[in-house]
N, C-alpha and C positions, 0 to 999 in steps of 0.2 A: 231133223226138224220136222215138226208136224205141220201140215198145211190143210186148209179148208175146213177147220172146225168152225161151225156156225154158232150164232147166239141161240141158246135154248129158249123155248117159248115161255118158260116159267119166270124168267127174269125180266122185270119191267124197269127196274132202276139199278143200274150198274154202280151206283154209289151207296146202295143199301147193303150193309155188311151181312145181314142174315140171308138175303137172296143170293148174294155172290158166294158166300161160304157154302150154301147148299149146292150151288151150281158147280163149284170147283171140287167138291167132294165126289161128284159124278165124273167130271172131266177137268182135270187140273189145268189143261191148256186154255180153258176159258178165262183164266186170269188175264189174258191179253185184252179182254173186253171190259175189265173192271176199271173203275175210276183211278186216277193217279193216287188219290188218297188211300184206296184200298190195296193198290199194288205196293204200297208202303206199309201195310198193316201186317205185322209178324204172324198173327193168327191166321189170316186169310192166305198169306203166301205159304205158310207151313202146310195148311190143308191142301193147297194146290200141288205142291211138290211131293206130297205123300201119294197123290194119285198119278202125277206125271212129272217126273224130275225135270224134264225139259222146260216146264213152266217157269223155272227159275229165270229164264231169259226175259220174262215179262215182269219180274219183280221191280221194285222201286227204281226209278231212273237215277237216283243218287248213288246206287250201288251198295248202300248200307246193309240191306238184307242179303244181297248176294254175298257179301263179305262176312255175314254172320255164320260162325262155324256150325252151329246147330242146324240152321236152315240148309247150309251147303251139304252137310252130312246126310240130312234127310233126302235131299234131291239126288245125290249120287248113289245112295242106297236103293232108291227107286229105279234110277236109270243112270248107269255109269257114264253115259255120254253127256250127262248134265255137267260133267267136269268142265266142259267147254265154256260154261257160263259162270264158273267160279273164278274169283279174282286170283291172279297169279300167286300171291303170297299163301293162299290156302291150297293151291294145287300141289304144293310140295309137302303139305301136311300128311304125315304118315297114315293117320286114321282115315282121312279123306280118300287117299289113294287106295287103301285097302278096301274100303267100302265100294269104290268105283270098280275095282277088280272083281269083288264078290258079285256085284250086280251084273257085270258082263259075263262072268264065268261061274254061274252057280254050281254048287256041288251036286 
């Protein structure tokens, strides 16, 4: 788990989709600073996990996006350890596990 990532100077409104998307493209873990609404936005969360798979832990509090297969695959492709934040029903998914292994042990 990443610690100590600070809020970037360019983001004045963590409820502004454009500003947050730009920030998470640079550092996906900044998703933790986004408003609850944007942590539930599939586009913002996908951009975040493309940059840092562990950002999945900061996705929507309801767990809907964490359980979204496409979002989960994107996260574990980027960082195999993101599997920790994927719901148990998807952890056993063959493709999710293969992508986790590929991220951890690249050829």
